[in-house]
N, C-alpha and C positions, 0 to 999 in steps of 0.2 A: 044409572046409579054410580058407575065407576067414575064418570066425569065429575059428578057432584062431590064425591069423596076426594078426588084428586084436587079439585079447586079448594075445598076446605083445608086439605092438608097443605096445599101450596100457600094458602092464606096464613095458616098457622106458622109455617116455616118463615114466611116473609115477616110476620109480626115478631117472631123470635129474633130474626136478623136485625130488625129495626130496634128492638129492645137492647140487643147486644151492642149495636152501633151507638145508641144513646148512652149506654153505660160506659163505653170506652171514651166517648166524647166528654162525658161528665168527669171521668177519672183524669183525662188529660187537662181539662179546665182546672180541676182541683189541684193537680200537681203544679200547673203554671201559677195559680194564685198562691200556693205555698212557697214557691221559689221567689215570687215577687214580694211576698210578705217578709220573708227572711232578708232579702236584699234591702228593702226599704227600712227594716228594723235596724240593720247594721249601719246603713247610711245615716239614719236618724241619730244614732249614737255618735258617729264620727262628726256630724255637723254640730251636734250639741257640745261635744268636746272642744271643737274649734271655737264655737260661739262663747263658751265659758272662759276661754283664754284671751278674749278680746277686751278692749278698753272699758266698755260699760260695766263689765263684771269684775274687772281687776283693779280699777282705780279707787283705792281706799275702801273697797267693799270687803266686809269680813268673809272669812272662809265659808261660813254657812249661809250667808245672805245670797250669794250668787246662785248656788243650786236651788234655793227656795224661789228666787225670782225667776230662774230659768224654768222650774217646774210649773210655776203659776202661768208663765207665758205659754209653755208647751201644752199643758192641759187646758188652759183657757181657749187657745186657738183650736185645739182638737174638739172641745165641747161646742164651740161656736160653729165649726164646720159640720158637726153631727146634727146640731139643732137645725141649721139651714137645710141640710140634706133631708131630715125628717119632715120639715115643713113642706118642702117641695114634693115629697113622695106621699104626703098625707098621713104619715105615721105619728105626727105630733099628738094626736088624740090619745095614743097609748100612754103618754106620760101621766095624764090624769087618772086613767084606769089603774096604772101600775102603782101610783102613789096612794091609792085608796085601799091597798091590800098590805097585810103584814109582810108577806114575802117580798113585795115590791119595795117596801121601806128597808128591808134587810139588804136588798140588792143595792139600794142607794147608799146605805151605810158601808157596804163592802166597796162600793165605787169610791167613796171618800178615802178609805184606807188604801185601796189599790191605785187610786189616782194621785192626788197631791202628796200623800205621805210616801208612797213607794217611789214615785217619780223624784221626789226630793232626795231620797236615799240613793237612787240610781245616779242622779246628777252629781251628788256629793262624791260617789264612787268614781265617776268619770273625772271630776275636777281634781280629786286627790290621787287617784291611781292611774288615771289616763284611760282612754278608750280601749287600749290594747289589753289591759287586764280586766276592766269593768265589763266589757261586752261578753267575753267568754264565761265569766262567772255568772252574770245574769242570764246567760243562755240556758242555764240549768233550771230555770223556773218550771218548765214542764215536768222535770223529774221530781222536784219538790212537791208540785201540785198533785202528781199522780200518787206519790207516797202518802200525802196527807189525805187524799180521797180514799185510798185503800184503808187507812186507819180510821178516819172519822166518818166517812160516808159509806164504808163497807163496799166500795166499788170493786168489781172483778176486773183484773187487768188481763187482757187477752195477749196472745203471742204477738199479734200485730202491734199492740201498744208497747210491749217490751222491746220490740225491734226499734220502734220510733224513739223510745227513751234511750236505748243504746246509741242510736245515731246522734241524739242530742249530746250525750256525754262524749262520744267520739269526736264530734265536731268541735265541742268546747276545748277538748284536749289538743286537737290539731291546731286550732286557731291560737291558743295560748301557750303552745309548746316552747317556742323560742322566745325568751324574754327580750323585749325591746331595750335598746341601750339608751339610757338617759332620758327617756320620754316621760317618766313618771318619778320625780324625785321623792315623793311621799310614800312610795310603795316599793319595797324591795323584797 
């Protein structure tokens, strides 16, 4: 009887170790994706800033037309990439199911505001203020989103979320602390 108890205890300990290893692996993967996401988001802003200062967007184009065209290209290619990805993974069927519900239509409406309209404002900020100012300011969107969720959705913000929000604010302050010299003539 002692051997059976030991083997079940050993199995439980082994299962617990496997679960802990999986959780650690999952945490490491999440941190890696978070770092990669932040790096590519910053790189995206810098590349868009450079692109908006090149010839197709500066030759006789109005101040507002270039960010709108850039937003259309940016979101259009992102949407195309997502559509192709969803077709290959078989998730395209969810589009029809989602569009058949009221919450799904609300998400589509929110995507219209969050996509082309917000991206146009973001690119207008990059073209007028430069990426050095626009990126730290727009890095504050998690803070704004958390406060709006607290107010309108009655979300409870945990200590972990407050720490993350503080890190967003600290990162934006650190990145935007020293003003660049001459890189953004429209923003002082």
